[in-house]
C-alpha positions in Angstrom: 0.0 0.0 0.0 1.4 3.4 -1.0 1.8 6.3 1.4 -0.9 8.1 -0.5 -3.4 5.3 0.1 -2.4 5.1 3.8 -3.1 8.8 4.2 -6.5 9.0 2.6 -9.6 9.6 4.8 -11.7 6.6 5.6 -14.6 7.8 3.3 -12.3 8.7 0.4 -12.8 6.7 -2.9 -10.0 4.4 -3.7 -7.2 6.1 -5.7 -4.4 4.2 -7.5 -1.3 6.3 -7.2 2.3 6.4 -6.2 3.7 3.8 -8.6 6.4 4.0 -11.2 6.2 2.5 -14.7 8.3 1.9 -17.8 6.8 1.9 -21.3 9.1 0.6 -24.0 8.0 1.6 -27.5 8.9 0.3 -31.0 7.8 1.4 -34.4 4.7 -0.6 -35.1 3.1 -3.4 -37.2 -0.1 -4.3 -38.9 -2.5 -6.4 -36.8 -2.5 -9.2 -39.5 -0.6 -10.0 -42.7 -3.5 -9.1 -44.8 -4.0 -6.4 -47.4 -6.7 -4.6 -45.4 -4.7 -4.7 -42.1 -1.5 -3.5 -43.9 -3.5 -0.7 -45.6 -4.8 0.6 -42.2 -1.3 0.4 -40.8 0.3 2.2 -43.7 -2.4 4.9 -43.7 -1.4 5.8 -40.1 2.3 5.4 -40.6 2.6 7.4 -43.8 0.2 10.1 -42.6 2.6 11.1 -39.9 4.1 14.4 -41.0 7.4 13.5 -39.4 7.7 10.4 -41.5 6.6 12.1 -44.8 7.4 15.8 -44.8 5.6 16.6 -48.0 2.7 19.1 -47.4 -0.5 17.1 -46.8 -2.4 18.9 -49.6 0.1 17.3 -52.0 0.9 14.1 -50.2 -2.6 12.9 -49.1 -4.0 12.5 -52.7 -0.9 10.5 -53.6 -1.1 8.4 -50.5 -4.9 7.7 -50.7 -5.1 7.6 -54.5 -2.1 5.6 -55.4 0.1 4.2 -52.6 -2.7 2.7 -50.4 -4.2 1.0 -53.5 -0.9 -0.5 -54.6 1.6 -1.1 -51.8 -0.6 -2.9 -49.2 -0.9 -6.1 -51.3 2.8 -6.3 -51.9 3.6 -5.5 -48.2 1.1 -8.1 -47.0 2.9 -10.7 -49.0 6.2 -9.7 -47.4 4.6 -9.9 -43.9 3.2 -13.3 -44.7 6.7 -14.6 -45.2 7.8 -13.6 -41.7 4.6 -14.0 -39.7 4.9 -16.5 -36.9 2.6 -18.4 -34.6 3.0 -15.6 -32.1 1.9 -13.1 -34.8 4.0 -10.1 -35.9 7.7 -10.8 -35.1 8.2 -7.2 -34.0 5.2 -7.3 -31.6 6.1 -10.7 -30.2 9.7 -9.7 -29.5 8.8 -6.4 -28.0 6.3 -8.1 -25.7 9.0 -10.6 -24.6 11.4 -7.7 -24.0 8.8 -6.0 -21.8 8.2 -9.3 -19.9 11.9 -9.8 -19.3 12.3 -6.3 -18.0 9.2 -6.6 -15.9 10.7 -9.7 -14.2 13.9 -7.9 -13.5 12.3 -4.7 -12.2 9.4 -6.3 -10.2 11.5 -6.3 -7.0 11.7 -2.5 -7.2 7.9 -2.2 -7.6 8.2 -1.0 -11.2 5.4 -1.8 -13.8 6.7 -2.5 -17.3 4.6 -2.5 -20.5 5.1 -2.0 -24.2 3.5 0.0 -27.0 3.7 0.6 -30.7 3.9 4.0 -32.3 1.7 2.9 -35.1 -0.9 0.2 -34.6 -1.7 -1.5 -31.3 -1.2 -1.4 -28.5 -1.0 2.4 -28.9 1.0 4.8 -26.8 -2.1 6.7 -25.5 -3.8 3.4 -24.5 -0.8 2.1 -22.7 -0.1 5.4 -20.8 -3.7 5.4 -19.6 -3.5 1.8 -18.6 -0.4 2.4 -16.6 -2.0 5.5 -14.9 -5.0 3.4 -14.1 -2.6 1.0 -12.3 -1.3 4.0 -10.3 1.8 4.9 -12.2 2.3 8.6 -11.7 5.9 8.5 -12.9 6.7 6.8 -16.2 9.9 6.3 -18.1 9.2 6.3 -21.8 11.8 4.2 -23.6 11.9 4.4 -27.4 13.8 1.4 -28.6 15.6 3.4 -31.4 19.3 3.4 -30.7 19.9 6.3 -33.2 17.7 9.4 -32.9 15.6 10.6 -35.8 12.7 13.0 -36.1 10.8 10.2 -37.9 11.2 7.8 -35.0 12.2 9.0 -31.5 10.5 12.4 -32.0 7.2 11.0 -33.1 7.1 8.8 -30.1 7.4 11.9 -27.9 4.8 13.6 -30.0 2.3 10.8 -29.5 3.0 10.7 -25.7 2.4 14.5 -25.5 -0.9 14.1 -27.4 -2.0 11.5 -24.9 -1.0 13.7 -21.9 -2.7 16.7 -23.5 -6.1 15.0 -23.2 -5.6 14.1 -19.5 -6.6 16.1 -16.5 -4.2 14.1 -14.3 -0.9 13.7 -16.1 1.9 11.4 -15.3 5.4 12.7 -15.0 7.5 11.5 -17.9 11.1 10.9 -18.4 12.3 9.9 -21.9 15.3 7.5 -22.3 17.7 9.2 -24.7 19.1 7.6 -27.8 21.9 5.2 -27.1 23.8 5.0 -30.4 27.2 5.5 -28.7 26.4 4.1 -25.3 29.3 1.8 -24.3 26.8 -0.7 -22.9 25.0 -0.9 -26.2 28.2 -1.1 -28.3 29.5 -3.9 -26.0 26.2 -5.8 -26.2 26.2 -5.5 -30.0 29.8 -6.6 -30.3 29.3 -9.6 -28.0 26.2 -10.7 -29.8 27.4 -10.2 -33.3 30.7 -11.8 -32.4 28.9 -14.9 -31.0 26.8 -15.2 -34.2 29.8 -14.9 -36.4 31.5 -17.6 -34.4 28.6 -19.9 -34.9 28.6 -19.6 -38.7 30.0 -22.5 -40.8 31.9 -20.0 -42.9 34.1 -16.9 -42.5 32.5 -13.8 -44.0 34.8 -11.7 -46.2 32.5 -8.7 -45.6 30.1 -7.7 -42.8 27.5 -5.2 -43.8 26.2 -3.0 -41.0 22.8 -2.1 -42.5 20.7 0.8 -41.0 17.2 1.8 -42.0 17.4 4.5 -44.6 16.1 8.1 -44.5 15.7 10.7 -47.2 19.0 12.6 -47.6 17.1 15.8 -47.1 16.6 15.0 -43.4 20.4 15.1 -43.0 20.6 18.4 -44.8 17.8 19.8 -42.5 19.8 18.9 -39.4 18.5 15.5 -38.3 21.4 13.7 -36.5 20.3 10.2 -37.6 23.0 9.7 -40.2 25.7 10.8 -37.8 24.4 8.5 -35.1 24.4 5.6 -37.5 27.9 6.3 -38.6 29.1 6.6 -35.0 27.5 3.3 -34.0 29.1 1.6 -37.0 32.5 3.1 -36.2 32.4 2.1 -32.5 31.0 -1.3 -33.3 33.7 -1.9 -35.9 36.4 -0.9 -33.3 34.9 -3.3 -30.8 34.8 -6.2 -33.2 38.3 -5.6 -34.4 39.5 -5.3 -30.8 38.6 -9.0 -30.3 41.4 -9.9 -32.7 39.2 -12.3 -34.6 38.7 -12.1 -38.4 41.4 -9.4 -39.1 40.7 -9.9 -42.8 37.0 -9.3 -42.6 35.9 -5.9 -44.1 33.1 -3.9 -42.6 30.8 -1.6 -44.7 28.0 0.7 -43.5 24.9 0.8 -45.7 21.3 2.0 -45.6 18.2 0.0 -46.6 14.5 0.4 -47.2 14.4 3.1 -49.8 10.9 4.4 -50.7 9.8 6.8 -53.4 11.8 8.9 -55.9 13.7 11.1 -53.4 17.4 10.7 -52.9 18.1 8.7 -49.8 21.1 8.1 -47.6 23.8 6.1 -49.3 25.3 3.7 -50.0 22.2 1.5 -50.4 22.3 -2.0 -48.9 21.1 -3.7 -52.1 23.5 -1.7 -54.3 26.4 -2.7 -52.1 25.4 -6.4 -52.1 25.5 -6.3 -55.9 28.7 -4.4 -55.9 30.5 -6.8 -53.6 29.4 -9.8 -55.6 30.5 -8.2 -58.8 33.9 -7.5 -57.2 34.4 -11.2 -56.3 33.1 -11.4 -52.7 31.6 -14.9 -52.2 31.0 -14.9 -48.4 28.9 -12.1 -46.9 27.1 -11.4 -43.6 24.7 -8.6 -42.7 23.9 -7.2 -39.2 21.3 -4.5 -38.5 22.6 -2.5 -35.4 19.9 0.2 -35.9 17.1 -2.3 -35.0 16.4 -3.4 -31.4 14.2 -6.3 -32.6 13.8 -8.3 -35.7 11.0 -7.1 -38.0 10.0 -7.0 -41.6 13.0 -5.0 -42.6 15.5 -7.5 -41.1 13.6 -10.8 -41.6 12.2 -10.3 -45.1 14.3 -7.5 -46.6 17.7 -8.6 -45.4 17.4 -12.3 -44.6 15.2 -13.4 -47.5 15.6 -10.8 -50.2 19.2 -10.2 -49.3 20.0 -13.8 -49.7 18.1 -14.1 -53.0 20.0 -11.1 -54.4 23.5 -12.2 -53.3 23.3 -16.0 -53.9 20.6 -16.5 -56.5 21.0 -13.3 -58.6 24.6 -12.2 -58.1 26.6 -15.4 -57.8 27.5 -15.2 -54.1 28.1 -18.5 -52.4 27.5 -18.1 -48.6 25.3 -15.5 -46.9 24.1 -14.9 -43.4 21.7 -12.3 -41.9 22.4 -12.0 -38.2 19.6 -11.5 -35.8 19.1 -8.4 -33.7 19.6 -8.2 -29.9 15.9 -9.0 -29.4 15.2 -10.5 -26.0 18.5 -12.2 -25.6 20.0 -11.8 -22.1 22.9 -9.6 -23.4 20.3 -7.2 -24.9 18.0 -7.2 -21.8 21.1 -6.6 -19.6 21.8 -3.5 -21.6 18.2 -2.2 -21.6 17.8 -2.9 -17.9 21.0 -0.9 -17.2 19.9 2.1 -19.4 16.4 2.1 -17.9 17.6 1.9 -14.3 19.7 4.9 -15.0 16.5 6.8 -16.0 14.7 5.5 -12.9 17.3 7.0 -10.6 15.6 8.9 -7.8 12.3 7.2 -8.5 13.0 3.8 -7.1 
């Protein structure tokens, strides 16, 4: 029983208060691998003005008249290739991450839950649910290692929208991006190193593939590109420090281009083709910008990347490494970062 409950008059209605919560957030996923579900998801995602910065009067007719009539079917097929018994891989992994953190923080009386920026469970719904449980203080933890206006900032926007509608608001702390956090770099190096050790071949090249962004975002001052490059540099240093695979080359690339605009380069698919054309026969890809495996890693890299390198370009051996997901090394890192933000609250 909290101090607030102990101090209430005998005739006072019950009030849930005094608790601390953690809400981890990832990008989002359709509810099902169907055209209709993907259309609803894309309509929300691509209507966010931080994601697509074209003026709505120009963009919405394109989105509603062309994209939402063409892309959902193709994307649904891609989701069908990675959908599991637990549903969307991203949702299932994020839920397991929350459960693992909840187990570790339960002794401190901390409530842990998860949300998606697009789709369900939504940020407003989860903040309300946590407040209904008595969480007056909440750490909001966007699981994006590298900051971007199209990811971290829009999570904060949605949380602010939720608070704007509440009379009784929770106090929020936001976990900062952790692109250069030593704990994160060490976790990535340990996990990627272990996965490389388990392969039955020695990669000549390791691609570090980050999600792409329009080049214009860099020119407008978004730090995302710089954060990605710093993660790649520090991770490369950590991998080389192990003394293993001194001949393996590392290259940083960007994936998931969309639309005609110029995007951050070099593109992952372009580099895959280039490496094969230059004689590389053994290639691995890691995705250190993703905290959990999702469509972009499981379908775009693992499936289409293999098809491109082996079937189309003449490569011989290919591996797409998994993300940190809910592995102990990843949960150790997240717990440490979140406990730092909880300082003074628990």
